[in-house]
N, C-alpha and C positions, 0 to 999 in steps of 0.2 A: 680542948679536944672533944669534950662531951658535946659542946655546942656544934662542932663540926660533924659529929656522928648523927646528931638530931637532924641536921640539915640534909645529910645523905639519906636518911630515912624518909624525910619528907619528899625529896626528889624521887626516891624509889616509888613511893605510893602515888605521886603525881604522874609518873610515867605509866604506871599500871592503869590509872584512870584515863590517861590520854590514849593509850593503846586500846582501850575499850575492852578490857576483859569481860567476857560474858555479853558483849554487844552483838546485835544481830546485823550490823553493817557488813556489806560485801567489800572487801578490800583488795581482792585479786582482780586483775584485768579480765573482763568477760570474754569468753571464747567467741561470742557472736561478732565481736569487732573484726576478727580475722575473716570470719565467714562472710560478712557483709562486704569486705574489701574484695574477696574472691568473686562474690556475686556481681559486684559493680563492674569488674573487669570483664566478666562473661557477657553482661548486658551490653557493654560498649563494643566488644568484639563482634557480637551478633547484630549490631546496628540498631539498638533501641533508640538512639538519638536521631536516627534517620526514619525509622518506620513509625515510632510512637513518640515524637518529640515532646508533646505536651505532658504525657504521663511520665516520661523519663526525666523531664525538667523538674517535675514535682518530687520525684524520687531523689534527685540530686540535691534539691533544696533541703530536704529533710536530712539527707546524709551529711551535707555541709554543716547543718546545725548540730547534728550529733557529734561530728568531729570537733566542733568548737567546744561543746560541752566536755568532751574527753580532754581537750587541752586545758580547760579551766580546772577540771578535777585533778589532773596530773600536776598542775602548778602548785598544789597544796603539799604540805608535809605529808609524808606517807600515812601517818596515823590519823590524818584528817580526811583521807580519801574514802569516798563511799560510792561504789559503782552500781548500786542497786537500781536506781532510776535510769541510769544510762543503759544498763543491760536490758531493761524493759523497752527502752527506746530503740535499741539495736534489734531486739526481737521483732518489734513492729516493722522495722525496715526490712528484715529478712522476709517477713510475710508479704510485704508490699512488693519486694523484688521478685519473689517467687511468682506472684500473680502477674507482674509485669512481664516476666520471662515467658510465662504461659501464653499471654496475649501476643507477645512478640512472635513466638513461633507459629501461632495461629494466623497472624497477619502475614507472615512470610509465606506460609503454605497457600494462603488465599492468593497472594501476589503471584506465586509460582504458577498456580493453575490458570489465573487470569492472563498472565503474560504468555503462557504456552498457547492458550486459545487465541490470543491476539496474533501471535506469530503465525499460527496455522491459517487464520483468517486473512492476514495480510499477504501471506504466500499465495493463497488462492486468488485473491484480488489482483495481485501482481501478475500472475500467470494469465488471467483474463485480459488485463490491460496490454500485456505483451502481445497476445494474439491480435488485439485490435490495432496496435501500432504496426504490426507486421502486415495486416490487411490494408492499412493506410500508409503507404510508403512515404508520404509527405510529412509524417508526424515526427520529423527529426528532433525538434526541441523536446517533444514529449518523450521520445526515447532516451534523451539525455537525462531527463528527470527520472525516468524509469530505471536507468542504470545506477544513478545515485541512490535511489530507493533500495535497489538490490544490494548494493555494497553496504549500506547502513543496516539493512535487515540482517545481513550476515554478522555484522558487528554485534547487533542486539542478541542474536542467537548465541554467540560466543560468551557474551556477558551473562546470559541466562544460564548457560551450562556451568558457569563459575559461581552461580548463586548471587550474582550482583544484580538483583531484580530491579532496583530503583533506577540504576544507570541504564539497564536494558530498556526499561519503560521510557526513559527520556529519549533513547535512540529511536524507539518506535514512533514517538511523536514526530521525529524528523522524517521517518519513512512516510507517515501519514501526510505530511506537508508536501513531499515530493509526489506522492500518488495523486493528491488533490490537484496539483499542477498538471499532471498527465491527463486527468479527467477533464479539467477545464479546457485543455488544449484540443481534445478530440471529441468530447461529447456533443458540442454544438454541430460539428461536422457529421457525426455518425447517427445522431438522433433521427435523421431523415429516414434511416433504415427501419424505423418502427412507425413511420407515418402511414397510417392505414389508407389514406386517400392516394398517396403516392404509390404505395405498393399495389393498390387496386388497379391503378393505371398501368403499372409495369406488368401485372398479370394479364391484363387485356391485350397489351402489345405482344406478349409472348404467345397468347392464344391465337391471335390473328396471324402471327408469323408461322406457326405450325399449321394452321388451317390453309394458308395460301400455298404451302408446300404440298399439302394433301390434295387441294383442289386442282392445282396446275401440274401436279406430278413432278415437281422440281425440288432442287435442294433449297434449303433456307438455313440461315445461321442465327443462333441465339447466344448472346454473350451475357453471362451473369457476373457482374463485378464483385459482389460479396463473396462468391465462390471461386473467383478467378478461374472461370471455366468458359470454354467455347464449345457449344453443342451444335453438331451438324445433323440436320434432319433431311430425309429424302422421302417424298410422298407422305409426309406427315409422321414418319417413323424415325426414331432416334437411330442414326447411323454411326456417328463417332462423337467422342468427347475428348477435348484437349485442354490441358492446363495452360493458362496464359499469364502474361505480365501486363501491367497497366501503367498509366502515367504516374509520375511522382505523387500527384494529388488525384490518383485515379478514382477514388471512391466519390469524389465530387462530380457534379455535372459541369461539363465544360461551359464557360461563359464568354471567354475571350481568348485571343491568341496568347500563347506563352504562359498560360496559367497552369500548365502541366496536368490538367484534368482530362478525364476521358469522357467523351460525350455520351448522352443517353437519348435514345430515340430510334426511329425506324428509318433505315438507310438501305442503300443497295450498292453493289460493286459496280464501279464505272470504269475501272481500268486495271489491267493486270501487268505488273512490271516484273519481268523475269530476271532483271539485273539490278535490283535495288541494292543500295548500300547495306541493307539489312537482309541480305540473301535474296528472297523473293517477296513481293508485296502485292496486296489487293487494296486499291484506293477506293474509299467510300465517298459518297456524295455529301460529305459534311462541308459547309453547313446546309441543312435543308431549310425549308420554308419556316418551320417551327423554330429552329435555331435562330434564324434571322429576326423573326418577330420578337423572341425573348431578348435578344441582344439589344435591339433598338429601343425596346420598352425600358430595359435596365439603364440604357444611356439617357433616355428622356427623364427618368426618375432620379438621375444623378448617382446611381448605384455603381457606376463604372467611371474610371478616370477618363478625362477628355481625349487622351491619346490612345485609348484602348481600341483595338480593332478585332473583328470576329475571327480572322484566320481561316485555316483550312488544312489540307494535306493530312487528313486522318486516315491511317492505313491499318490493315492487318498484315503484319510482316514477320520475318524470321528474326534471328539474332538471340534467341533464348527467352524463356518464360520467367526468368528470375530477375532480369535487369529492370531498370526504370526507364520509361519512355517519356517523350514530351507530351503524351496524351494518346498515343496509338495503342493497339493491342498487339502483343508480341508472342510468338510461339518458338519452340525449339525448331531448328532448321529441318529436322526430319519430319516433324509434324507439319511444318509449313509446306514442305515439298509435296506431301500427300494432299493437303487441303487445296493447294494451288491447282492441282490437276483435277480435283473433284468438282470444283465450282466454276461457274461461268460469269461473264459480265452480265449484270442484271440480277444476280442472285440477291434475294432480300437478306439484310443483316440488321437484326434488332439488338440494341444494347440496353440492358436494364440494370438497376441496382440490386434487386433481389426478387425472388420468385414467390417468397412466402414471408409472412409476418414474423415467423420464428426462424429467422435466418441467423447465420453465425454472428453477425454484428449485434442484432437486437437482443439475442440471447445473452450475450456478454454484458450488454448495457442493463438488461433486467437483473443480472446478478449483482452489478454495481449498485443499482437502485435498492435491491433487497438488502445489501450490506449496510447501506446508509439508514434504511428503515429500522433494521435490527439494532443499530448503534444508538438510535434515538430512543428505543424502547427501554424504559427503566428496569 
């Protein structure tokens, strides 16, 4: 019995030793563990893995190691557990997580401002391109891309409002791609409207047309394609101005039959048709000698298909100024009625692209160019 009592006493003192009376070890689970778990959840919900993937990955690696250390310590008998070093590890994680959360919110705010600026810029660019495609009725494919860009931009706006900045940013890349296709489709066509040599020629034609009206005391007509406007002069003074429609490819210079372009040059009225299928009509002497020369030179250089022919029957007629023609100039019937009775056979008619280098088309193209230059600037 005494031997058994001595054994109990030894076990008692051994337990005291093992439990570490007076030991400085930390045996309770550190509260920082729960705080780090909460912090990691916040970081994930706010998208740290998306906005700061490298920094978040580093944080997760350290967290994973700390969790392994926790499992290792918890696998011991309770009186052998010491959380002191682990607590320091979790404190370090808390500090790292706080810094990461701060950077994350700064990054998201930067993204928010950047994306808002992109949305506003793309909206303005889209409006400018929309004006150009309306001026150039033949830009059907370009308008399809413009419509796609508008739909995707609206999606990007909705995502932005929901604070889904990265997805919104991806959508805007799609908008960019569609707008680039619009520009590629119309810029080669419309760049001619900022060609200083061509505009100088147009200005001279317009000047001569007004001067002949003044010198001979007659009517003369000036049609400005970029403005979709017909101006009637009498004795060199502006008498009337009418909105007009053009051919499907009206902003282009007519090169051959059925190209749906509206010619450019100095013409005259050679016939008045009171019973045209388009209400009333004034037939022009297209093609003139310059048109014929340009056509046969283009054929000789192989710029036109072998079966292409020069065509004719270019008129100023009624039928409405909003519709597309095959290359003619169209007016509302009321305007056509008035014009028909004001002018005579032989009246000079000059058709130009633009009257000034800062026309509606070149101004929009300049805005497009400015946008690209700003984008390239770091």
